[in-house]
C-alpha positions in Angstrom: -15.7 0.7 25.0 -15.7 1.5 28.7 -11.9 1.3 28.8 -11.5 3.5 25.8 -13.8 6.2 27.2 -12.0 6.1 30.6 -8.6 6.5 29.0 -9.9 9.5 26.9 -11.4 11.2 30.0 -8.2 10.7 32.0 -5.8 11.8 29.3 -4.9 15.4 30.1 -2.6 15.5 27.1 -5.3 14.5 24.7 -3.2 12.0 22.7 -4.5 10.9 19.4 -6.2 7.6 20.3 -7.3 4.6 18.3 -8.3 1.0 18.9 -6.2 -1.9 17.5 -8.5 -3.4 14.9 -8.9 -7.0 14.1 -7.7 -8.2 10.6 -9.5 -6.5 7.7 -11.0 -9.9 6.8 -13.2 -9.4 9.9 -13.3 -5.7 10.6 -13.0 -2.4 8.6 -14.9 0.9 9.3 -18.3 0.0 8.0 -17.6 -3.7 7.3 -17.0 -3.0 3.6 -14.4 -5.5 2.1 -14.6 -8.0 5.0 -15.1 -11.7 4.3 -18.7 -12.8 4.0 -20.0 -14.7 7.0 -17.1 -13.7 9.2 -17.1 -14.3 12.9 -17.3 -10.6 13.9 -20.5 -10.0 15.9 -20.8 -6.5 14.5 -20.9 -7.9 10.9 -17.5 -6.4 10.2 -18.5 -2.9 11.3 -16.2 -1.2 13.8 -17.6 -0.4 17.2 -16.1 3.1 16.7 -17.7 3.7 13.3 -20.4 5.9 14.8 -19.4 9.5 15.4 -21.0 9.8 18.8 -19.2 6.7 20.0 -15.9 7.9 18.5 -16.2 11.2 20.2 -16.9 9.7 23.6 -13.8 7.5 23.3 -11.5 10.0 21.7 -11.1 7.8 18.6 -9.5 10.0 16.0 -7.6 7.7 13.7 -7.7 4.1 12.5 -5.1 1.4 13.5 -5.6 -0.9 10.6 -4.6 -4.6 10.5 -4.3 -5.1 6.8 -2.3 -7.7 5.0 -3.0 -7.0 1.3 -2.5 -9.8 -1.2 1.0 -10.1 -2.6 -0.1 -11.9 -5.8 -3.1 -9.7 -6.8 -4.0 -6.1 -6.9 -5.4 -4.7 -3.5 -8.9 -5.2 -2.3 -10.3 -1.8 -3.3 -13.4 -2.2 -1.0 -11.1 -2.3 2.1 -9.2 0.7 0.9 -12.3 2.7 -0.1 -13.8 2.1 3.3 -11.0 3.8 5.1 -10.5 6.5 2.4 -14.2 7.6 2.8 -13.9 8.1 6.5 -12.6 11.5 7.7 -10.2 9.9 10.2 -6.7 9.1 8.9 -5.8 5.4 8.7 -2.4 3.7 9.3 -1.6 0.1 8.3 -0.7 -0.5 11.9 -0.1 -4.2 11.7 0.3 -6.3 8.6 2.6 -9.3 8.1 5.7 -9.0 10.2 9.0 -9.9 8.4 10.1 -13.5 9.0 7.0 -14.2 11.1 4.3 -14.0 8.4 6.2 -12.8 5.4 9.7 -12.1 4.2 11.5 -9.0 2.8 9.4 -8.7 -0.4 6.1 -8.9 1.5 7.2 -6.5 4.2 8.3 -4.0 1.6 5.3 -4.3 -0.6 2.8 -3.6 2.2 4.2 -0.1 2.6 3.9 0.9 -1.0 0.5 -0.6 -1.3 -0.7 1.1 1.8 0.3 4.6 0.8 -1.0 4.2 -2.7 -4.4 3.0 -1.4 -5.0 6.1 0.7 -3.6 5.1 4.1 -1.4 7.7 5.9 1.2 5.4 7.3 2.7 1.9 7.5 4.0 0.1 10.6 7.0 -2.1 9.7 7.8 -5.0 12.0 10.1 -8.0 12.2 10.4 -11.2 14.2 11.8 -10.9 17.7 11.6 -7.1 17.6 7.8 -7.2 17.6 7.6 -10.1 20.0 10.9 -10.3 21.9 11.7 -14.0 22.7 8.0 -14.8 22.5 6.8 -18.2 21.3 3.6 -16.9 19.6 3.1 -18.6 16.2 6.8 -19.5 15.8 6.5 -23.3 15.9 4.6 -23.7 12.6 5.2 -22.6 9.0 3.4 -19.7 7.5 2.9 -18.7 3.8 2.2 -15.2 2.5 1.1 -16.4 -0.9 4.6 -16.0 -2.4 7.1 -17.4 0.1 7.1 -19.9 3.0 8.3 -18.7 6.4 9.6 -21.8 8.3 9.9 -22.3 12.0 13.6 -22.0 11.6 13.1 -18.6 10.0 11.1 -17.5 13.0 14.0 -18.2 15.4 16.0 -15.3 14.0 17.0 -13.0 16.9 16.4 -9.3 17.0 20.1 -8.5 16.5 19.7 -10.0 13.0 16.2 -8.7 12.4 17.3 -5.0 12.7 19.5 -5.6 9.7 17.0 -7.3 7.4 17.2 -5.9 3.9 13.5 -4.7 4.2 14.4 -2.7 7.3 16.9 -0.7 5.3 14.4 -0.6 2.4 12.0 1.4 4.5 14.4 4.3 4.0 14.0 3.9 0.3 10.2 3.9 0.7 10.5 7.2 2.6 12.8 8.6 0.0 10.3 7.7 -2.7 7.2 9.2 -1.1 8.9 12.3 0.2 10.1 13.1 -3.4 6.6 14.5 -4.0 3.5 15.7 -2.0 2.4 12.1 -1.0 -0.3 13.5 1.3 -2.2 14.8 -1.8 -2.3 11.4 -3.5 -5.7 10.3 -4.7 -6.0 6.5 -4.7 -7.0 4.9 -8.0 -8.8 2.0 -6.5 -8.3 0.0 -9.7 -10.3 2.6 -11.7 -10.2 1.4 -15.4 -11.0 4.8 -16.6 -7.6 5.9 -15.5 -5.5 2.8 -15.9 -6.0 -0.5 -17.7 -3.6 -3.4 -17.1 -2.4 -5.5 -20.0 -4.9 -8.2 -20.7 -4.9 -11.7 -22.0 -7.2 -13.0 -24.7 -10.2 -13.0 -22.3 -9.7 -9.2 -21.5 -8.8 -9.9 -17.9 -5.5 -8.8 -16.4 -2.7 -11.1 -17.6 -1.5 -13.6 -15.0 1.2 -12.2 -12.8 0.1 -8.5 -13.0 -0.5 -6.9 -9.6 -0.4 -3.1 -9.0 -1.5 -0.2 -6.9 -1.7 3.3 -8.2 -2.7 6.9 -7.2 -2.7 10.3 -8.9 -1.7 13.9 -8.1 -3.5 16.8 -9.6 -0.6 19.3 -9.6 1.6 18.4 -11.3 -0.5 16.0 -13.4 1.2 12.8 -12.2 0.4 9.1 -11.8 2.3 7.0 -9.2 2.4 3.2 -9.5 3.7 0.2 -7.7 4.0 -2.9 -9.8 4.6 -6.0 -7.7 3.4 -9.0 -9.8 5.9 -11.5 -11.3 4.9 -10.4 -14.8 6.9 -7.5 -16.4 3.8 -6.2 -18.2 2.2 -3.0 -17.0 -0.7 -1.3 -19.0 -2.2 1.9 -20.4 -2.7 5.2 -18.6 -5.9 7.1 -19.7 -7.5 10.6 -19.4 -4.2 12.4 -20.2 -3.8 15.6 -22.2 -3.7 14.5 -25.9 -0.4 15.0 -27.6 1.4 15.9 -24.3 4.8 14.5 -23.6 5.5 12.7 -20.3 8.5 11.8 -18.2 8.5 8.2 -17.1 10.8 7.1 -14.3 11.3 3.8 -12.5 12.2 3.5 -8.9 14.1 0.4 -7.6 12.4 -0.4 -4.3 15.3 -2.6 -3.3 18.2 -0.1 -3.9 16.5 3.3 -3.8 17.8 4.2 -7.3 15.9 6.0 -10.1 16.0 4.8 -13.7 14.6 6.8 -16.6 12.5 4.6 -19.0 13.9 4.5 -22.5 11.9 6.0 -25.2 9.5 8.9 -25.9 6.2 8.9 -24.1 3.4 11.1 -25.8 -0.3 10.7 -25.1 -2.2 9.8 -28.2 -5.1 11.8 -29.6 -7.5 10.0 -27.1 -5.3 10.8 -24.1 -3.9 7.3 -23.8 -0.3 6.4 -23.0 1.2 2.9 -23.1 3.6 2.4 -20.2 6.8 0.5 -20.6 7.5 -3.0 -19.2 9.2 -3.3 -15.8 13.0 -3.5 -15.9 12.8 -7.0 -14.5 10.3 -9.3 -12.8 10.8 -7.8 -9.3 8.7 -5.1 -7.7 9.2 -1.5 -9.0 7.6 1.9 -8.4 6.9 4.2 -11.3 6.2 7.9 -11.6 4.6 9.3 -14.8 4.6 13.1 -15.0 3.1 15.4 -17.6 5.6 17.8 -19.0 4.6 21.5 -19.3 3.6 22.5 -22.8 6.7 23.4 -24.8 9.1 22.2 -22.1 11.4 19.5 -23.5 13.0 18.7 -20.1 11.8 15.8 -18.0 9.9 16.6 -14.8 12.0 15.1 -12.0 10.3 13.9 -8.8 
């Protein structure tokens, strides 16, 4: 705290300052979403959560260390904690590519972060993040989907800069800049807006994982489906009888794909979404068409 305050007082340029947080399993803003009984001496609450402390230290944004699950929908408690705070949050350090994840995980973190209300995502890869370091490179890691071996972690930066996921960050930017992403309102798994396909016990079918957010103008829902199951779900609270355009976005190639069929909300305002084109991760935009307009609304 003393160091932070000293930097702030000495900074004539008044740079936007933050503190590199511990992993969200241990620390968020108020401690919401952290692991019960964690080792953090503040009980998961950031030392900069209090307004008076933040002002003394010039703490105006959150540098989040969040590695969301790659096999289940995001921890809504973590996302809500940052969304509720007036300071913007950036997923500053998640799993780095070929250190703690591979291309899928590095790509997924970005889409999940933006759709959960964060205002940025920091992509990183082995040997770029820690040039010729030996930190955590001599043991295998697992991100829940893929194993990252010690051999994987020996990849030099000259190869890392050409990872598929590095290029796919341009596709992520293309997707989110196709609409006013800064006006997105996170869904936080709200079943009043979207219900995933269920199994016999009325729980999400195995292999469904998603994040979603909405825009008020135009009336639009934005999804990222990243589970292994091709199933999606039902969108709610729409204008009954209104037609919608439904477009898939290939996160690996940056290509758009119109969903086949006609999509009209029923008399209760519900709309069944189509299955994913394949079992890989896809983004989806559902946009309400203006009354009497037969043309699709293009992102």
